[in-house]
N, CA, C, O and the ligand as a Tripos MOL2 file, in Angstrom:
@<TRIPOS>MOLECULE
protein
  257   255    65     0     0
PROTEIN
NO_CHARGES

@<TRIPOS>ATOM
      1 N         115.1590  -28.8080   27.8630 N.3       1 MET1
      2 CA        113.8950  -29.1860   28.5340 C.3       1 MET1
      3 C         112.9800  -29.8940   27.5270 C.2       1 MET1
      4 O         112.6520  -29.3400   26.4780 O.2       1 MET1
      5 N         112.5860  -31.0900   27.8500 N.am      2 ASP2
      6 CA        111.7680  -31.8290   26.8830 C.3       2 ASP2
      7 C         110.2690  -31.6340   27.1450 C.2       2 ASP2
      8 O         109.8810  -30.9670   28.1040 O.2       2 ASP2
      9 N         109.4540  -32.2080   26.3030 N.am      3 ALA3
     10 CA        108.0110  -31.9760   26.3770 C.3       3 ALA3
     11 C         107.4170  -32.4970   27.6740 C.2       3 ALA3
     12 O         106.5070  -31.8880   28.2370 O.2       3 ALA3
     13 N         107.9290  -33.6130   28.1430 N.am      4 VAL4
     14 CA        107.3950  -34.1860   29.3780 C.3       4 VAL4
     15 C         107.6670  -33.2460   30.5480 C.2       4 VAL4
     16 O         106.8010  -33.0300   31.3960 O.2       4 VAL4
     17 N         108.8830  -32.6880   30.5880 N.am      5 THR5
     18 CA        109.2370  -31.7710   31.6700 C.3       5 THR5
     19 C         108.3730  -30.5220   31.6170 C.2       5 THR5
     20 O         107.9040  -30.0430   32.6500 O.2       5 THR5
     21 N         108.1610  -29.9940   30.4190 N.am      6 ARG6
     22 CA        107.3160  -28.8020   30.2970 C.3       6 ARG6
     23 C         105.8960  -29.0960   30.7730 C.2       6 ARG6
     24 O         105.2870  -28.2840   31.4690 O.2       6 ARG6
     25 N         105.3820  -30.2430   30.3980 N.am      7 GLU7
     26 CA        104.0250  -30.6100   30.8320 C.3       7 GLU7
     27 C         103.9800  -30.7280   32.3510 C.2       7 GLU7
     28 O         103.0090  -30.3110   32.9810 O.2       7 GLU7
     29 N         105.0270  -31.2920   32.9340 N.am      8 GLN8
     30 CA        105.0810  -31.4280   34.3890 C.3       8 GLN8
     31 C         105.0890  -30.0580   35.0520 C.2       8 GLN8
     32 O         104.3970  -29.8460   36.0480 O.2       8 GLN8
     33 N         105.8670  -29.1250   34.5070 N.am      9 LEU9
     34 CA        105.9280  -27.7810   35.0700 C.3       9 LEU9
     35 C         104.5570  -27.1150   34.9930 C.2       9 LEU9
     36 O         104.1230  -26.4690   35.9460 O.2       9 LEU9
     37 N         103.8780  -27.2740   33.8580 N.am     10 ARG10
     38 CA        102.5370  -26.6890   33.7300 C.3      10 ARG10
     39 C         101.5880  -27.2960   34.7610 C.2      10 ARG10
     40 O         100.7900  -26.5840   35.3710 O.2      10 ARG10
     41 N         101.6750  -28.5990   34.9520 N.am     11 ALA11
     42 CA        100.8080  -29.2620   35.9180 C.3      11 ALA11
     43 C         101.0770  -28.7280   37.3160 C.2      11 ALA11
     44 O         100.1450  -28.5050   38.0900 O.2      11 ALA11
     45 N         102.3410  -28.5230   37.6390 N.am     12 GLU12
     46 CA        102.6700  -28.0360   38.9760 C.3      12 GLU12
     47 C         102.2630  -26.5810   39.1450 C.2      12 GLU12
     48 O         101.8880  -26.1620   40.2400 O.2      12 GLU12
     49 N         102.3350  -25.8100   38.0670 N.am     13 GLN13
     50 CA        101.8860  -24.4250   38.1400 C.3      13 GLN13
     51 C         100.3760  -24.3570   38.3490 C.2      13 GLN13
     52 O          99.8820  -23.5270   39.1110 O.2      13 GLN13
     53 N          99.6450  -25.2430   37.6620 N.am     14 ARG14
     54 CA         98.1900  -25.2880   37.8710 C.3      14 ARG14
     55 C          97.8800  -25.6560   39.3150 C.2      14 ARG14
     56 O          96.9890  -25.0850   39.9430 O.2      14 ARG14
     57 N          98.6400  -26.6270   39.8290 N.am     15 PHE15
     58 CA         98.4420  -27.0530   41.2010 C.3      15 PHE15
     59 C          98.7100  -25.8900   42.1440 C.2      15 PHE15
     60 O          97.9650  -25.6810   43.1010 O.2      15 PHE15
     61 N          99.7580  -25.1400   41.8830 N.am     16 GLU16
     62 CA        100.1290  -24.0130   42.7410 C.3      16 GLU16
     63 C          99.0440  -22.9380   42.7010 C.2      16 GLU16
     64 O          98.6900  -22.3740   43.7370 O.2      16 GLU16
     65 N          98.5230  -22.6570   41.5260 N.am     17 GLN17
     66 CA         97.4540  -21.6650   41.4090 C.3      17 GLN17
     67 C          96.2220  -22.1220   42.1750 C.2      17 GLN17
     68 O          95.5590  -21.3320   42.8480 O.2      17 GLN17
     69 N          95.9310  -23.4030   42.0620 N.am     18 HIS18
     70 CA         94.7940  -23.9650   42.7850 C.3      18 HIS18
     71 C          95.0010  -23.8220   44.2830 C.2      18 HIS18
     72 O          94.0740  -23.4830   45.0170 O.2      18 HIS18
     73 N          96.2290  -24.0840   44.7330 N.am     19 ARG19
     74 CA         96.5340  -23.9820   46.1530 C.3      19 ARG19
     75 C          96.3530  -22.5380   46.6340 C.2      19 ARG19
     76 O          95.7830  -22.2990   47.6990 O.2      19 ARG19
     77 N          96.8350  -21.5920   45.8510 N.am     20 LYS20
     78 CA         96.7040  -20.1810   46.2420 C.3      20 LYS20
     79 C          95.2400  -19.7750   46.3340 C.2      20 LYS20
     80 O          94.8750  -18.9290   47.1510 O.2      20 LYS20
     81 N          94.4110  -20.3710   45.5050 N.am     21 ALA21
     82 CA         92.9840  -20.0640   45.5440 C.3      21 ALA21
     83 C          92.3550  -20.5380   46.8460 C.2      21 ALA21
     84 O          91.2850  -20.0750   47.2410 O.2      21 ALA21
     85 N          93.0350  -21.4680   47.5030 N.am     22 GLN22
     86 CA         92.5390  -21.9930   48.7790 C.3      22 GLN22
     87 C          93.3270  -21.4110   49.9420 C.2      22 GLN22
     88 O          93.4850  -22.0670   50.9720 O.2      22 GLN22
     89 N          93.8150  -20.2050   49.7920 N.am     23 ALA23
     90 CA         94.7510  -19.6270   50.7610 C.3      23 ALA23
     91 C          94.1500  -19.4880   52.1530 C.2      23 ALA23
     92 O          94.8790  -19.4030   53.1410 O.2      23 ALA23
     93 N          92.8310  -19.4650   52.2340 N.am     24 ALA24
     94 CA         92.2000  -19.3210   53.5450 C.3      24 ALA24
     95 C          92.4350  -20.5580   54.4110 C.2      24 ALA24
     96 O          92.3970  -20.4860   55.6390 O.2      24 ALA24
     97 N          92.6760  -21.6790   53.7590 N.am     25 LYS25
     98 CA         92.9120  -22.9080   54.5090 C.3      25 LYS25
     99 C          94.3630  -22.9600   54.9910 C.2      25 LYS25
    100 O          95.2540  -22.4310   54.3260 O.2      25 LYS25
    101 N          94.6040  -23.5870   56.1270 N.am     26 PRO26
    102 CA         95.9830  -23.7700   56.5620 C.3      26 PRO26
    103 C          96.7440  -24.6370   55.5730 C.2      26 PRO26
    104 O          96.1980  -25.5870   55.0120 O.2      26 PRO26
    105 N          98.0060  -24.3000   55.3680 N.am     27 ILE27
    106 CA         98.8300  -25.0600   54.4250 C.3      27 ILE27
    107 C          99.3520  -26.3160   55.1080 C.2      27 ILE27
    108 O         100.0520  -26.2240   56.1170 O.2      27 ILE27
    109 N          99.0260  -27.4710   54.5820 N.am     28 PRO28
    110 CA         99.5220  -28.7060   55.1840 C.3      28 PRO28
    111 C         101.0120  -28.8610   54.9650 C.2      28 PRO28
    112 O         101.5810  -28.3110   54.0220 O.2      28 PRO28
    113 N         101.6310  -29.6160   55.8490 N.am     29 GLN29
    114 CA        103.0450  -29.9390   55.6860 C.3      29 GLN29
    115 C         103.2450  -30.7740   54.4350 C.2      29 GLN29
    116 O         102.4580  -31.6760   54.1500 O.2      29 GLN29
    117 N         104.2920  -30.4740   53.6940 N.am     30 SER30
    118 CA        104.5980  -31.3310   52.5410 C.3      30 SER30
    119 C         104.9380  -32.7340   53.0280 C.2      30 SER30
    120 O         105.7030  -32.9130   53.9760 O.2      30 SER30
    121 N         104.3570  -33.7200   52.3620 N.am     31 ALA31
    122 CA        104.6070  -35.1030   52.7450 C.3      31 ALA31
    123 C         105.9750  -35.5600   52.2480 C.2      31 ALA31
    124 O         106.4230  -35.1520   51.1770 O.2      31 ALA31
    125 N         106.6280  -36.4030   53.0280 N.am     32 THR32
    126 CA        107.9010  -36.9720   52.5660 C.3      32 THR32
    127 C         107.6560  -38.1870   51.6950 C.2      32 THR32
    128 O         108.5120  -38.5850   50.9050 O.2      32 THR32
    129 N         106.4660  -38.7780   51.8470 N.am     33 GLU33
    130 CA        106.1030  -39.9420   51.0340 C.3      33 GLU33
    131 C         104.7690  -39.6770   50.3610 C.2      33 GLU33
    132 O         103.9070  -38.9970   50.9160 O.2      33 GLU33
    133 N         104.6040  -40.2150   49.1690 N.am     34 CYS34
    134 CA        103.3800  -40.0470   48.4010 C.3      34 CYS34
    135 C         102.1910  -40.6630   49.1450 C.2      34 CYS34
    136 O         102.2750  -41.7840   49.6470 O.2      34 CYS34
    137 N         101.0800  -39.9140   49.2100 N.am     35 ALA35
    138 CA         99.8860  -40.4120   49.8840 C.3      35 ALA35
    139 C          99.2590  -41.5800   49.1270 C.2      35 ALA35
    140 O          98.5320  -42.3830   49.7130 O.2      35 ALA35
    141 N          99.5360  -41.6770   47.8250 N.am     36 GLU36
    142 CA         98.9490  -42.7380   46.9980 C.3      36 GLU36
    143 C          99.7970  -44.0020   47.0210 C.2      36 GLU36
    144 O          99.3140  -45.0750   47.3810 O.2      36 GLU36
    145 N         101.0670  -43.8710   46.6330 N.am     37 CYS37
    146 CA        101.8900  -45.0560   46.4050 C.3      37 CYS37
    147 C         102.9800  -45.2430   47.4550 C.2      37 CYS37
    148 O         103.6080  -46.3010   47.5060 O.2      37 CYS37
    149 N         103.2190  -44.2260   48.3000 N.am     38 GLY38
    150 CA        104.2100  -44.3700   49.3510 C.3      38 GLY38
    151 C         105.6440  -44.1470   48.9110 C.2      38 GLY38
    152 O         106.5700  -44.2890   49.7090 O.2      38 GLY38
    153 N         105.8350  -43.7970   47.6420 N.am     39 ASN39
    154 CA        107.1900  -43.4960   47.1800 C.3      39 ASN39
    155 C         107.6820  -42.1960   47.8050 C.2      39 ASN39
    156 O         106.8860  -41.3260   48.1600 O.2      39 ASN39
    157 N         108.9890  -42.0730   47.9340 N.am     40 ASP40
    158 CA        109.5570  -40.8270   48.4300 C.3      40 ASP40
    159 C         109.2490  -39.6870   47.4680 C.2      40 ASP40
    160 O         109.3230  -39.8490   46.2500 O.2      40 ASP40
    161 N         108.9000  -38.5260   48.0340 N.am     41 ILE41
    162 CA        108.7270  -37.3250   47.2250 C.3      41 ILE41
    163 C         110.0420  -36.5460   47.2890 C.2      41 ILE41
    164 O         110.5150  -36.2350   48.3810 O.2      41 ILE41
    165 N         110.6350  -36.2290   46.1460 N.am     42 PRO42
    166 CA        111.9300  -35.5440   46.1530 C.3      42 PRO42
    167 C         111.8560  -34.2110   46.9010 C.2      42 PRO42
    168 O         110.8460  -33.5080   46.8460 O.2      42 PRO42
    169 N         112.9440  -33.8770   47.6030 N.am     43 GLU43
    170 CA        112.9890  -32.6350   48.3690 C.3      43 GLU43
    171 C         112.6810  -31.4270   47.4850 C.2      43 GLU43
    172 O         111.9970  -30.4990   47.9150 O.2      43 GLU43
    173 N         113.1870  -31.4410   46.2480 N.am     44 SER44
    174 CA        112.9640  -30.3060   45.3440 C.3      44 SER44
    175 C         111.4780  -30.1130   45.0800 C.2      44 SER44
    176 O         110.9970  -28.9840   44.9890 O.2      44 SER44
    177 N         110.7530  -31.2270   44.9560 N.am     45 ARG45
    178 CA        109.3000  -31.1450   44.7240 C.3      45 ARG45
    179 C         108.5990  -30.6370   45.9760 C.2      45 ARG45
    180 O         107.6680  -29.8370   45.8870 O.2      45 ARG45
    181 N         109.0370  -31.0940   47.1290 N.am     46 ARG46
    182 CA        108.4100  -30.6610   48.3820 C.3      46 ARG46
    183 C         108.6210  -29.1640   48.6000 C.2      46 ARG46
    184 O         107.7460  -28.4760   49.1260 O.2      46 ARG46
    185 N         109.7870  -28.6680   48.1920 N.am     47 GLN47
    186 CA        110.0690  -27.2310   48.3250 C.3      47 GLN47
    187 C         109.2390  -26.4320   47.3270 C.2      47 GLN47
    188 O         108.7390  -25.3530   47.6450 O.2      47 GLN47
    189 N         109.0950  -26.9720   46.1140 N.am     48 ALA48
    190 CA        108.4150  -26.2470   45.0400 C.3      48 ALA48
    191 C         106.9180  -26.1670   45.2880 C.2      48 ALA48
    192 O         106.2810  -25.1730   44.9370 O.2      48 ALA48
    193 N         106.3490  -27.2120   45.8950 N.am     49 ILE49
    194 CA        104.9000  -27.2720   46.1010 C.3      49 ILE49
    195 C         104.6420  -27.4790   47.5800 C.2      49 ILE49
    196 O         104.6990  -28.6040   48.0750 O.2      49 ILE49
    197 N         104.3610  -26.3990   48.2810 N.am     50 LYS50
    198 CA        104.0930  -26.5020   49.7080 C.3      50 LYS50
    199 C         102.8370  -27.3410   49.9450 C.2      50 LYS50
    200 O         101.8020  -27.1240   49.3160 O.2      50 LYS50
    201 N         102.9470  -28.2860   50.8480 N.am     51 GLY51
    202 CA        101.8000  -29.1230   51.1570 C.3      51 GLY51
    203 C         101.5920  -30.2590   50.1710 C.2      51 GLY51
    204 O         100.5470  -30.9100   50.1830 O.2      51 GLY51
    205 N         102.5760  -30.5020   49.3200 N.am     52 VAL52
    206 CA        102.4200  -31.5790   48.3300 C.3      52 VAL52
    207 C         102.2300  -32.9200   49.0550 C.2      52 VAL52
    208 O         102.9100  -33.2170   50.0380 O.2      52 VAL52
    209 N         101.2930  -33.7110   48.5450 N.am     53 GLN53
    210 CA        100.9890  -35.0140   49.1550 C.3      53 GLN53
    211 C         101.2450  -36.1770   48.2120 C.2      53 GLN53
    212 O         101.2870  -37.3310   48.6370 O.2      53 GLN53
    213 N         101.4170  -35.8690   46.9210 N.am     54 LEU54
    214 CA        101.5590  -36.9240   45.9250 C.3      54 LEU54
    215 C         102.8840  -36.8090   45.1940 C.2      54 LEU54
    216 O         103.4010  -35.7070   45.0100 O.2      54 LEU54
    217 N         103.4400  -37.9470   44.7740 N.am     55 CYS55
    218 CA        104.6350  -37.9300   43.9380 C.3      55 CYS55
    219 C         104.2600  -37.4340   42.5440 C.2      55 CYS55
    220 O         103.0840  -37.3020   42.2070 O.2      55 CYS55
    221 N         105.2760  -37.1670   41.7550 N.am     56 THR56
    222 CA        105.0540  -36.6360   40.4100 C.3      56 THR56
    223 C         104.1210  -37.5210   39.6060 C.2      56 THR56
    224 O         103.2260  -37.0410   38.9110 O.2      56 THR56
    225 N         104.3460  -38.8200   39.7140 N.am     57 GLU57
    226 CA        103.5720  -39.7740   38.9140 C.3      57 GLU57
    227 C         102.0910  -39.7650   39.3120 C.2      57 GLU57
    228 O         101.2130  -39.6600   38.4560 O.2      57 GLU57
    229 N         101.8240  -39.8760   40.6140 N.am     58 CYS58
    230 CA        100.4290  -39.9010   41.0680 C.3      58 CYS58
    231 C          99.7500  -38.5550   40.8330 C.2      58 CYS58
    232 O          98.5520  -38.5030   40.5520 O.2      58 CYS58
    233 N         100.5120  -37.4650   40.9470 N.am     59 GLN59
    234 CA         99.9360  -36.1430   40.6810 C.3      59 GLN59
    235 C          99.4650  -36.0630   39.2350 C.2      59 GLN59
    236 O          98.3600  -35.5950   38.9630 O.2      59 GLN59
    237 N         100.2960  -36.5150   38.3170 N.am     60 SER60
    238 CA         99.9280  -36.4220   36.9060 C.3      60 SER60
    239 C          98.7560  -37.3420   36.6020 C.2      60 SER60
    240 O          97.8980  -36.9990   35.7890 O.2      60 SER60
    241 N          98.7070  -38.5030   37.2420 N.am     61 LEU61
    242 CA         97.5810  -39.4230   37.0470 C.3      61 LEU61
    243 C          96.2900  -38.8080   37.5760 C.2      61 LEU61
    244 O          95.2320  -38.9580   36.9650 O.2      61 LEU61
    245 N          96.3750  -38.1200   38.7080 N.am     62 SER62
    246 CA         95.1700  -37.5720   39.3330 C.3      62 SER62
    247 C          94.5970  -36.4170   38.5370 C.2      62 SER62
    248 O          93.4360  -36.0490   38.7170 O.2      62 SER62
    249 N          95.4120  -35.8410   37.6500 N.am     63 GLU63
    250 CA         94.9390  -34.7040   36.8670 C.3      63 GLU63
    251 C          94.3610  -35.1230   35.5330 C.2      63 GLU63
    252 O          93.9000  -34.2840   34.7590 O.2      63 GLU63
    253 N          94.3840  -36.4220   35.2600 N.am     64 LYS64
    254 CA         93.8550  -36.8810   33.9740 C.3      64 LYS64
    255 C          92.3720  -37.2250   34.0790 C.2      64 LYS64
    256 O          91.7600  -37.6290   33.0900 O.2      64 LYS64
    257 ZN        102.8140  -41.7140   44.1800 Zn       65 ZN65
@<TRIPOS>BOND
     1     1     2 1
     2     2     3 1
     3     3     4 2
     4     3     5 am
     5     5     6 1
     6     6     7 1
     7     7     8 2
     8     7     9 am
     9     9    10 1
    10    10    11 1
    11    11    12 2
    12    11    13 am
    13    13    14 1
    14    14    15 1
    15    15    16 2
    16    15    17 am
    17    17    18 1
    18    18    19 1
    19    19    20 2
    20    19    21 am
    21    21    22 1
    22    22    23 1
    23    23    24 2
    24    23    25 am
    25    25    26 1
    26    26    27 1
    27    27    28 2
    28    27    29 am
    29    29    30 1
    30    30    31 1
    31    31    32 2
    32    31    33 am
    33    33    34 1
    34    34    35 1
    35    35    36 2
    36    35    37 am
    37    37    38 1
    38    38    39 1
    39    39    40 2
    40    39    41 am
    41    41    42 1
    42    42    43 1
    43    43    44 2
    44    43    45 am
    45    45    46 1
    46    46    47 1
    47    47    48 2
    48    47    49 am
    49    49    50 1
    50    50    51 1
    51    51    52 2
    52    51    53 am
    53    53    54 1
    54    54    55 1
    55    55    56 2
    56    55    57 am
    57    57    58 1
    58    58    59 1
    59    59    60 2
    60    59    61 am
    61    61    62 1
    62    62    63 1
    63    63    64 2
    64    63    65 am
    65    65    66 1
    66    66    67 1
    67    67    68 2
    68    67    69 am
    69    69    70 1
    70    70    71 1
    71    71    72 2
    72    71    73 am
    73    73    74 1
    74    74    75 1
    75    75    76 2
    76    75    77 am
    77    77    78 1
    78    78    79 1
    79    79    80 2
    80    79    81 am
    81    81    82 1
    82    82    83 1
    83    83    84 2
    84    83    85 am
    85    85    86 1
    86    86    87 1
    87    87    88 2
    88    87    89 am
    89    89    90 1
    90    90    91 1
    91    91    92 2
    92    91    93 am
    93    93    94 1
    94    94    95 1
    95    95    96 2
    96    95    97 am
    97    97    98 1
    98    98    99 1
    99    99   100 2
   100    99   101 am
   101   101   102 1
   102   102   103 1
   103   103   104 2
   104   103   105 am
   105   105   106 1
   106   106   107 1
   107   107   108 2
   108   107   109 am
   109   109   110 1
   110   110   111 1
   111   111   112 2
   112   111   113 am
   113   113   114 1
   114   114   115 1
   115   115   116 2
   116   115   117 am
   117   117   118 1
   118   118   119 1
   119   119   120 2
   120   119   121 am
   121   121   122 1
   122   122   123 1
   123   123   124 2
   124   123   125 am
   125   125   126 1
   126   126   127 1
   127   127   128 2
   128   127   129 am
   129   129   130 1
   130   130   131 1
   131   131   132 2
   132   131   133 am
   133   133   134 1
   134   134   135 1
   135   135   136 2
   136   135   137 am
   137   137   138 1
   138   138   139 1
   139   139   140 2
   140   139   141 am
   141   141   142 1
   142   142   143 1
   143   143   144 2
   144   143   145 am
   145   145   146 1
   146   146   147 1
   147   147   148 2
   148   147   149 am
   149   149   150 1
   150   150   151 1
   151   151   152 2
   152   151   153 am
   153   153   154 1
   154   154   155 1
   155   155   156 2
   156   155   157 am
   157   157   158 1
   158   158   159 1
   159   159   160 2
   160   159   161 am
   161   161   162 1
   162   162   163 1
   163   163   164 2
   164   163   165 am
   165   165   166 1
   166   166   167 1
   167   167   168 2
   168   167   169 am
   169   169   170 1
   170   170   171 1
   171   171   172 2
   172   171   173 am
   173   173   174 1
   174   174   175 1
   175   175   176 2
   176   175   177 am
   177   177   178 1
   178   178   179 1
   179   179   180 2
   180   179   181 am
   181   181   182 1
   182   182   183 1
   183   183   184 2
   184   183   185 am
   185   185   186 1
   186   186   187 1
   187   187   188 2
   188   187   189 am
   189   189   190 1
   190   190   191 1
   191   191   192 2
   192   191   193 am
   193   193   194 1
   194   194   195 1
   195   195   196 2
   196   195   197 am
   197   197   198 1
   198   198   199 1
   199   199   200 2
   200   199   201 am
   201   201   202 1
   202   202   203 1
   203   203   204 2
   204   203   205 am
   205   205   206 1
   206   206   207 1
   207   207   208 2
   208   207   209 am
   209   209   210 1
   210   210   211 1
   211   211   212 2
   212   211   213 am
   213   213   214 1
   214   214   215 1
   215   215   216 2
   216   215   217 am
   217   217   218 1
   218   218   219 1
   219   219   220 2
   220   219   221 am
   221   221   222 1
   222   222   223 1
   223   223   224 2
   224   223   225 am
   225   225   226 1
   226   226   227 1
   227   227   228 2
   228   227   229 am
   229   229   230 1
   230   230   231 1
   231   231   232 2
   232   231   233 am
   233   233   234 1
   234   234   235 1
   235   235   236 2
   236   235   237 am
   237   237   238 1
   238   238   239 1
   239   239   240 2
   240   239   241 am
   241   241   242 1
   242   242   243 1
   243   243   244 2
   244   243   245 am
   245   245   246 1
   246   246   247 1
   247   247   248 2
   248   247   249 am
   249   249   250 1
   250   250   251 1
   251   251   252 2
   252   251   253 am
   253   253   254 1
   254   254   255 1
   255   255   256 2
@<TRIPOS>SUBSTRUCTURE
     1 MET1         2 RESIDUE 1 A MET
     2 ASP2         6 RESIDUE 1 A ASP
     3 ALA3        10 RESIDUE 1 A ALA
     4 VAL4        14 RESIDUE 1 A VAL
     5 THR5        18 RESIDUE 1 A THR
     6 ARG6        22 RESIDUE 1 A ARG
     7 GLU7        26 RESIDUE 1 A GLU
     8 GLN8        30 RESIDUE 1 A GLN
     9 LEU9        34 RESIDUE 1 A LEU
    10 ARG10       38 RESIDUE 1 A ARG
    11 ALA11       42 RESIDUE 1 A ALA
    12 GLU12       46 RESIDUE 1 A GLU
    13 GLN13       50 RESIDUE 1 A GLN
    14 ARG14       54 RESIDUE 1 A ARG
    15 PHE15       58 RESIDUE 1 A PHE
    16 GLU16       62 RESIDUE 1 A GLU
    17 GLN17       66 RESIDUE 1 A GLN
    18 HIS18       70 RESIDUE 1 A HIS
    19 ARG19       74 RESIDUE 1 A ARG
    20 LYS20       78 RESIDUE 1 A LYS
    21 ALA21       82 RESIDUE 1 A ALA
    22 GLN22       86 RESIDUE 1 A GLN
    23 ALA23       90 RESIDUE 1 A ALA
    24 ALA24       94 RESIDUE 1 A ALA
    25 LYS25       98 RESIDUE 1 A LYS
    26 PRO26      102 RESIDUE 1 A PRO
    27 ILE27      106 RESIDUE 1 A ILE
    28 PRO28      110 RESIDUE 1 A PRO
    29 GLN29      114 RESIDUE 1 A GLN
    30 SER30      118 RESIDUE 1 A SER
    31 ALA31      122 RESIDUE 1 A ALA
    32 THR32      126 RESIDUE 1 A THR
    33 GLU33      130 RESIDUE 1 A GLU
    34 CYS34      134 RESIDUE 1 A CYS
    35 ALA35      138 RESIDUE 1 A ALA
    36 GLU36      142 RESIDUE 1 A GLU
    37 CYS37      146 RESIDUE 1 A CYS
    38 GLY38      150 RESIDUE 1 A GLY
    39 ASN39      154 RESIDUE 1 A ASN
    40 ASP40      158 RESIDUE 1 A ASP
    41 ILE41      162 RESIDUE 1 A ILE
    42 PRO42      166 RESIDUE 1 A PRO
    43 GLU43      170 RESIDUE 1 A GLU
    44 SER44      174 RESIDUE 1 A SER
    45 ARG45      178 RESIDUE 1 A ARG
    46 ARG46      182 RESIDUE 1 A ARG
    47 GLN47      186 RESIDUE 1 A GLN
    48 ALA48      190 RESIDUE 1 A ALA
    49 ILE49      194 RESIDUE 1 A ILE
    50 LYS50      198 RESIDUE 1 A LYS
    51 GLY51      202 RESIDUE 1 A GLY
    52 VAL52      206 RESIDUE 1 A VAL
    53 GLN53      210 RESIDUE 1 A GLN
    54 LEU54      214 RESIDUE 1 A LEU
    55 CYS55      218 RESIDUE 1 A CYS
    56 THR56      222 RESIDUE 1 A THR
    57 GLU57      226 RESIDUE 1 A GLU
    58 CYS58      230 RESIDUE 1 A CYS
    59 GLN59      234 RESIDUE 1 A GLN
    60 SER60      238 RESIDUE 1 A SER
    61 LEU61      242 RESIDUE 1 A LEU
    62 SER62      246 RESIDUE 1 A SER
    63 GLU63      250 RESIDUE 1 A GLU
    64 LYS64      254 RESIDUE 1 A LYS
    65 ZN65       257 GROUP 0 **** ****
């Protein structure tokens, strides 16, 4: 596992914690395409992050 992958995992864990903090809200369906760029979101990412709307790239950009 390289540094980029570890950073990505941390980012997704932060996202997941943030999502759990909003548990009172209904969980949106995971998008099949990125809301920002329209790229396909991999099935593994959609499973890992319920309600994910952004691809890996746009997610990391939005957190900077
Ligand atoms: Zn994107």
